N, C-alpha and C positions, 0 to 999 in steps of 0.2 A: 502492500501501501503507500501510492507517495508520501509524503513527509511536508503534515503543514509549515507553515514562515511561523506561524507562532507559539509550535512545540516547546517546552523549557528546554532541553535539551537536543538542540539537535544531531545526529547519527552520522548525519554524512561526512563522508571525507572534507576538512575543513582547508577547501581549494582559495587560495587564495589571488585575488588581482584588482590592480587598480584601473581605476574611473575618472574622466574628469569632465567636470560640468561648469556652465556658468553661472553663477549667480546671481543677487548683486550686484553684478558693474564688474565680479572678477574670475576669473578659471578659479577651480580648486580641483584639489583631486584627493582622492576617500580611494580607500579601501574597501571592499568590497568582497565574500565568498558564497560560499556553497552553503542551502539551510538557511540563510537570513531573504527576509524581502526584496526584491528587485534586485539580484545580485547582481544582473549584468550593467546596473546603472541609473541613474536616478529617473524611475518609475513619469508618468503622464502626471500623474495626481499630484503628486508633489511637487515639479515643474510647473504646474496652473497655481498648486499654490505661492507659491515665491514669486511666481513672476507676478501675480496681481493682489501682493501685499506691500507694504511697509515692514523692514523690520525695525521693530521696539526703539526704544529709545528709555535705555533704563529697564530697572524695573526686575520682577523674579516672574521667571519665565518655564512652562513645563512643557516636552512635547511628550505626549503621547502617542509612547507604540509608535517610538525615534529609528528600530531598526539600524541601519548602523550609520545612523545621526547625520545625516546633510542637513534638519532640520534646525536641530540644532547648534550644530555645531555652527552655522548663518548667526544663528539668536543671538546665541556668543561673543559676537563679534561687537555688540552694541548693548546686548542684553546686562544685567550687572550678576546677574545671578541665574544659569541656565539650568531644570533639570531634566532628564531622559530619560520615561523606563516604558521600560520591555520584559515580556517573559522572554523573550530569547536572550539568553545566556552569552550567546556567542556573538550575536546583536550587539549586547550592550558592552563587550569585548572588545567589536571592532570599533563601534563609538567611543570608546577610550582611548581609541588605539590614535584613532581622527584627528580627536581633539587634541591631542599631543603634538599630531603631527603638524597640527594649524597652528600650536601655541594661544588655543585656550581651554576654558575653565568650562567641561560640565562634568556635572553630578548624575555620572549613569548608572540605573540601581533596577533594582528590583521593584514592584507598587509596593511591595510591604515595608520595602526598605527608607524611603520614603518619611521622612519624619511627620508625626501624628500633626504637629501645630503649623506646620508650614502653611502657607497661604501665595498664591498663586496672580499678579497681576495682569497675566494674560495665558492662555495654554492654546498651542499650536496643536494642530493634528492630520494625519492622512487616515484617518482610523478605519481600526482591521474588521470591515465590513463585514468580510466571508466566517467570522467566527461567530457568525447568528444573528438574531434580531436580538434577542431574549441576552446574550451577550454582551450586545454591544447597548442598549440602553441601559443596563447593570455598569457596564464600565462609566455609561455618560456620567449617571448619577452619582457615583462612586467620585467621580472627579470635576464635574460643574462644583456642585460645594466647598470648593477647595481656594476659589475664584477670589479674591479678594472684593471689597463695596467697591462698584464700578467698573469690575473687571471686565473681562471679554474674552470670548475663544473662536481662533478661529478652525473651521474645521472645513475638508476637501472631500466633495463625499459626490459619485460619477450620477448620472441623472439617471439613468437605466440599473444603480445599484440602490435606487432609491430617496437622492437626496431630497424630495421636495415633500416623500410623506414621513422622512427623520424631521425633515424642517419644520412641521405638524404636529408630530409625536413630541417633539422637544417645547415649544407654542405651548400643549397642551401642560408638559409637568413644572410648566410657573418659570420658563427658559425662552423670556426674546428671544425670536429665531430671525433671522434675515437673510433672507439672500445680497450677497455683496462683490458677488461677481460670479460669471460665469465665462466657460471657454471650452472647447474641441468637448464638449461633452461633460463639464464636472459645473459641480456648483462651489461657489465658496460661502459657508454657511461663516454669519457672526451670532455668536450668541453672547447675552448681555449680562451678566448678576447687576441687577439695581443696586441702586445707592444704599439705600436701606430699604431694610424685608418688607 
């Protein structure tokens, strides 16, 4: 049976390679490997998210489902602190490696290793839609409450993977969500936390 990128410990051979991509006016080289999401390079959804979003100015930011770290490492160039979480230990190892290689600081860890009292000014994510609807809902309802008052989350989701229904569902859960951009079949959803409950 094929291995999924969201499995905790990939059993496939750790076959590493370098990929170069253009993010925020800079060519950046990352190391990827088998057994992680988008091992052959920057995936289309993440590219759309980064191309249509301005980097943060300061603040504490979370990359939810970081993979090999293209979002986290890019955010770390301008944010005050970046946390990157994933359930795939190989992905976390690659994120740490890429951050060190690029000379930025990223706290890459398993979800349960994030300090319980830590809140985020922004969450960025190409969420793992293929884990299933209920698991995805549970994931978002776990992390969105960690936004600071006035904070926001930027999610990129394919239209054909349920972006519009996810937007409606988030609103129904008390998380006002708007589509702020759309490109190549992907929606960028901005989820806001109210300044006062």
